[in-house]
C-alpha positions, 0 to 999 in steps of 0.5 A, spaced: 187 175 881 181 172 877 174 169 878 177 171 885 175 177 885 168 176 884 168 171 889 166 176 896 161 179 891 156 172 891 159 168 897 153 171 902 149 167 899 152 161 902 150 164 908 142 164 907 141 158 909 143 159 916 140 165 917 133 163 917 135 155 921 138 160 926 132 164 928 127 157 930 134 153 932 139 157 935 140 159 942 139 167 941 144 169 944 149 165 939 145 165 933 145 173 934 153 172 935 153 168 929 150 172 924 153 178 926 160 177 924 158 172 919 155 178 916 160 184 917 166 179 915 162 178 909 161 185 907 167 187 909 169 181 904 165 183 898 167 191 899 175 191 898 173 187 892 169 193 889 174 197 890 180 193 888 174 192 881 174 200 881 181 201 881 182 197 875 175 201 873 179 209 874 184 206 871 180 207 864 177 213 864 181 218 861 184 224 865 183 219 871 188 221 876 192 214 878 199 214 876 199 211 868 202 205 869 195 202 873 192 202 866 197 197 863 194 192 860 198 187 865 193 191 870 187 190 866 189 182 865 188 181 872 181 182 874 176 178 867 172 181 864 175 188 866 172 193 861 165 192 863 166 190 871 171 195 872 167 200 869 161 199 874 165 198 880 166 204 880 158 206 882 158 201 885 163 202 891 160 210 891 153 206 892 156 202 897 158 209 901 153 213 900 148 209 903 152 206 908 154 213 911 147 215 910 144 211 915 150 212 920 149 219 920 140 218 920 143 212 926 147 218 930 140 224 928 135 219 932 139 217 938 141 226 938 134 227 937 132 222 942 136 224 948 134 232 947 128 231 948 130 227 955 135 232 957 128 236 961 127 229 964 130 227 971 136 224 969 134 217 972 136 209 969 128 209 966 125 215 963 117 216 963 114 221 957 108 223 959 105 222 952 098 218 949 103 214 943 105 208 946 111 205 945 119 204 949 125 203 946 132 202 949 137 209 949 143 208 950 149 213 950 150 220 953 151 221 960 147 214 961 143 207 958 136 209 959 130 206 957 125 210 955 117 208 955 110 213 954 105 213 960 100 210 955 104 204 954 105 204 962 098 205 962 096 197 957 101 193 962 099 190 968 104 190 973 108 183 971 108 185 963 111 193 966 116 188 970 117 184 964 117 190 959 122 193 963 128 187 963 126 186 957 128 194 955 135 193 960 137 187 958 137 189 950 142 195 955 146 190 958 147 186 950 149 192 948 143 189 943 144 197 938 151 195 935 149 188 933 142 191 930 147 198 926 152 192 925 148 188 920 144 194 917 151 196 915 153 189 912 146 189 909 147 195 906 153 193 903 151 188 900 144 187 899 145 179 898 146 180 906 139 183 908 136 176 910 142 175 916 139 182 918 132 181 919 135 174 922 139 179 927 132 183 927 129 178 931 134 173 935 137 181 938 130 180 940 130 174 943 135 175 946 132 179 951 126 175 951 130 169 954 133 176 959 128 179 961 124 171 963 130 169 967 129 177 970 122 176 972 121 169 973 115 168 968 115 166 960 107 167 960 108 175 962 113 176 958 109 174 952 102 177 954 107 185 954 110 183 947 103 180 945 100 188 947 105 191 946 105 190 939 097 191 938 098 197 942 106 201 940 109 204 934 115 201 935 122 204 935 125 211 931 129 207 928 131 199 926 139 200 930 134 202 937 132 197 940 125 196 943 119 191 946 115 189 939 114 192 932 108 196 930 101 196 928 098 190 928 101 184 930 107 182 925 111 176 923 116 176 929 111 177 933 107 170 934 114 166 933 116 170 940 110 170 944 109 162 941 118 161 944 117 164 950 109 160 952 114 154 950 119 150 954 126 154 955 132 154 951 139 150 951 143 154 950 149 152 945 155 154 943 155 151 937 151 147 933 152 138 931 155 138 925 150 132 924 144 136 924 140 141 919 143 148 922 148 145 924 151 144 916 148 151 915 152 153 920 159 150 917 156 151 910 156 159 912 162 158 916 166 155 910 163 161 905 165 166 909 173 163 910 173 163 902 170 169 902 176 171 906 181 168 903 178 170 896 178 178 898 185 178 901 188 172 896 186 178 890 189 185 894 195 183 897 196 179 888 192 188 887 198 191 890 203 187 888 201 187 881 200 196 881 207 195 884 210 192 879 207 197 873 208 203 876 215 207 875 221 208 881 
């Protein structure tokens, strides 16, 4: 395996340029799908390599449950600095499994609580909660997908802005944005170098819904006004993997960019950027990094399996 086993752990750095440029230069739908795909593949590859390193590290521990042949020198020689890397991989992989499991559990708990809170309301597509706290979010799953909004937020919006709000949340549900957000969040938990991609996916998913809402209501300005007002008064969503309309508190960083994008011309939908542009070069660089990461992890996995098979007594 050699140093190839370590490459997937650091190759997510090659995706940092596209994480930033995709927000500004790519069509939101393309950017969301591209960044999520890159993040998931890189996270899987780095986790596989951590698992391979953990096998070497666990074989060094006294009383380990692995076959004795797996601790032979030929197995350990397959990994550079096997004593240090192998032992460090054990807590690292356990931490990855713990934080990913906690993220999934928390996401499921929030969704279950949200569905329980709506159990006594009519089973309509839009659930209006009599709450003095202004917020809105798209709630997938259950018997049907639903848009949840409070009376406090509706009171802050004009009729055209309310239509923009509902169109925005329906766009989240129709495109299953919660899956992209959850996948990117899990990837960032698996490898901290993927956090910029997770942040970018959160932004591009909202921009995707913004553009769909603008097309539905026929007014980009109405959607921009709805986002601006909601950002000033809203508390946001219960959890980051449930998509909403605007972030909580005084207008944060992403909100002005979303509003500015809506006040400008509609972006042109493209499946892949030209290689002769900065975003195209960044996209191809990230794609190359992802391909090398996949090849490195596959090569390391196959090599390790062959070595372990040869070292295991019949």
